[in-house]
Structures are given as structure tokens and as C-alpha cells.
C-alpha positions, 0 to 999 in steps of 0.5 A: 186768471183762468176761466174758473174765475168767470164761471165762479162769478156767473151770477154777476153777469149782466148787461145794459139796456143798450147791451140787450138791443145790441146783442139781440141784433148782432146775434139775431135773437128773438128772445129778450133774455139775452143775459140768460142766453149768453150764460147758457152759452158760457156754461156749455162745455165746448165754449172756449173761454179766455181773458185778454186785457180787461175782457173775457171772451167766450167763443162757441157756435161761431159767436164771440161774447165779450164780458168786462172782467171787472164789472161782469157786464156783457159788452157785446156779442158777435157772429164770427 
């Protein structure tokens, strides 16, 4: 699958309540809208998007966002 598959399904991207807490903490964000934050990062033309196994990985600005490729759930995000 190429990155267009992820971009075509951007509206399906979501996370869990625990995911919000985890992503906010890991990226040291002040916003509670972590899904929108992540979507904006994914849409950036400089984002490196690739699929490995069952997950999509989106890397930009020294961070990696991990998204399940079947459910489009943001699993986590980390500073690299």
C-alpha cells in the first residue's frame, strides 16, 4: 500500500481516550484535540509516510505517529 491509501482515509483517523492522554503526554502538547493535531502533521508535504506490518508510520519534525492500518486508530506518537 502506498501513502495515498492513508491520505484517502484521513476522515477515519481517530484515537481512544487513553490514546489522547498518551499522545498528549508523549508529544508534550497543550491541546486536547490530538487527532486534529496529528492529521495536520500527516497532511504536511514533508511528512514521510510508510507502512510496515499492520501499522502506518508518519514521521515529521522529529516525531513519529503510529496508526493501525485496519482501524485507522492513532496508537501512539513519540518524539524521536
